[in-house]
C-alpha positions as CSV (number, residue, x, y, z in Angstrom):
1,M,15.5,1.5,17.3
2,Y,15.4,5.0,15.7
3,L,18.6,5.9,17.5
4,E,20.3,7.2,14.4
5,H,17.2,9.1,13.1
6,T,16.3,12.7,13.4
7,L,12.9,13.4,15.1
8,I,11.4,14.3,11.7
9,H,12.7,11.2,10.0
10,A,11.4,9.0,12.9
11,V,8.0,10.7,12.8
12,G,7.8,10.3,9.0
13,Q,8.8,6.6,9.1
14,I,6.3,5.8,11.9
15,G,3.6,7.7,10.0
16,I,4.1,5.7,6.8
17,A,4.0,2.5,8.7
18,I,0.9,3.4,10.6
19,Y,-0.8,4.4,7.3
20,F,-0.2,1.0,5.8
21,I,-1.3,-0.8,9.0
22,W,-4.4,1.3,9.3
23,M,-5.3,0.7,5.6
24,G,-4.6,-3.0,5.9
25,I,-6.9,-3.3,8.9
26,K,-9.6,-1.3,7.1
27,N,-9.3,-3.6,4.1
28,V,-9.5,-6.8,6.3
29,I,-12.6,-5.4,7.9
30,L,-14.0,-4.8,4.4
31,W,-13.0,-8.4,3.4
32,N,-16.2,-9.2,1.4
33,M,-16.0,-6.0,-0.6
34,N,-12.3,-6.7,-1.4
35,V,-13.1,-10.3,-2.4
36,D,-15.8,-9.0,-4.8
37,R,-13.4,-6.4,-6.3
38,T,-10.6,-8.9,-6.7
39,S,-12.9,-11.5,-8.3
40,A,-14.2,-8.8,-10.7
41,E,-10.6,-8.4,-11.9
42,G,-10.5,-12.2,-12.7
43,L,-8.1,-13.1,-10.0
44,P,-8.4,-15.8,-7.3
45,A,-9.6,-13.5,-4.6
46,V,-8.6,-15.2,-1.3
47,P,-5.1,-16.1,-2.3
48,T,-4.5,-12.7,-3.9
49,L,-5.8,-10.9,-0.9
50,L,-3.9,-13.0,1.6
51,F,-0.7,-12.5,-0.4
52,G,-1.2,-8.8,-0.6
53,F,-2.0,-8.4,3.1
54,A,1.0,-10.5,4.0
55,I,3.3,-8.2,2.0
56,Q,1.5,-5.1,3.4
57,F,1.6,-6.0,7.1
58,T,5.1,-7.5,7.0
59,G,6.5,-4.4,5.3
60,A,4.7,-2.0,7.5
61,T,5.8,-3.8,10.7
62,M,9.4,-3.8,9.5
63,V,9.2,-0.1,8.9
64,L,7.4,0.6,12.1
65,F,9.9,-1.3,14.3
66,D,12.9,0.1,12.2
67,W,14.0,-3.5,11.6
68,H,15.5,-3.9,8.1
69,T,13.6,-0.8,7.1
70,H,15.1,-0.9,3.6
71,Y,13.5,-4.3,2.9
72,G,10.2,-3.3,4.6
73,A,10.0,-0.2,2.4
74,M,10.7,-2.3,-0.7
75,L,7.9,-4.7,0.2
76,L,5.5,-1.7,0.6
77,I,6.7,-0.3,-2.8
78,V,5.9,-3.7,-4.4
79,F,2.6,-3.9,-2.7
80,T,1.6,-0.3,-3.7
81,I,2.6,-0.9,-7.4
82,L,0.7,-4.2,-7.5
83,A,-2.4,-2.7,-5.8
84,S,-2.3,0.3,-8.1
85,C,-2.0,-1.8,-11.3
86,L,-4.8,-4.1,-10.2
87,F,-7.4,-1.6,-8.9
88,H,-6.7,1.9,-10.3
89,R,-6.3,1.4,-14.0
90,F,-7.9,4.7,-14.8
91,W,-7.1,4.5,-18.5
92,E,-9.6,1.6,-18.8
93,I,-12.5,3.6,-17.2
94,D,-15.0,5.3,-19.5
95,D,-16.9,7.3,-16.9
96,K,-15.0,10.6,-16.6
97,V,-15.7,11.1,-12.9
98,R,-14.5,7.6,-12.0
99,R,-11.6,7.9,-14.3
100,T,-10.5,11.1,-12.6
101,Y,-10.9,9.6,-9.2
102,H,-8.8,6.6,-10.0
103,F,-6.2,8.8,-11.7
104,L,-6.0,10.7,-8.4
105,L,-5.6,7.5,-6.4
106,M,-2.8,6.4,-8.8
107,T,-1.0,9.7,-8.4
108,N,-1.4,9.5,-4.6
109,N,0.2,6.1,-4.7
110,L,3.1,7.4,-6.8
111,C,3.7,10.0,-4.1
112,I,3.6,7.2,-1.4
113,I,6.1,5.3,-3.4
114,A,8.3,8.4,-3.6
115,G,8.1,8.7,0.2
116,L,9.0,5.0,0.6
117,L,12.0,5.4,-1.6
118,L,13.4,7.9,1.0
119,L,13.4,4.9,3.4
120,T,15.4,2.7,1.1
């Protein structure tokens, strides 16, 4: 595990994995809020959230333990794209402040995807 990595590469990979695990735990703790948000998008909330968390935790664990990191990073890329498209559609928001906030979240997610591409 991590034997072929430089220290910087290992720290970056572990950091990405911990970020996704931390955010997943936060979102599980905020389960009711996430059910409401997902339902508001017209999706079946519980199956959608369980599917999303499964992808998120599986990918992050694979990246953390350096086990098939390529596939783990791909799972996290898919998760990030799906979450962004579901919850950060800034172009549909009329309120300028909320639109700007969701635009920033979308661009942050694009940067996260770029970092994950370095692991593939």
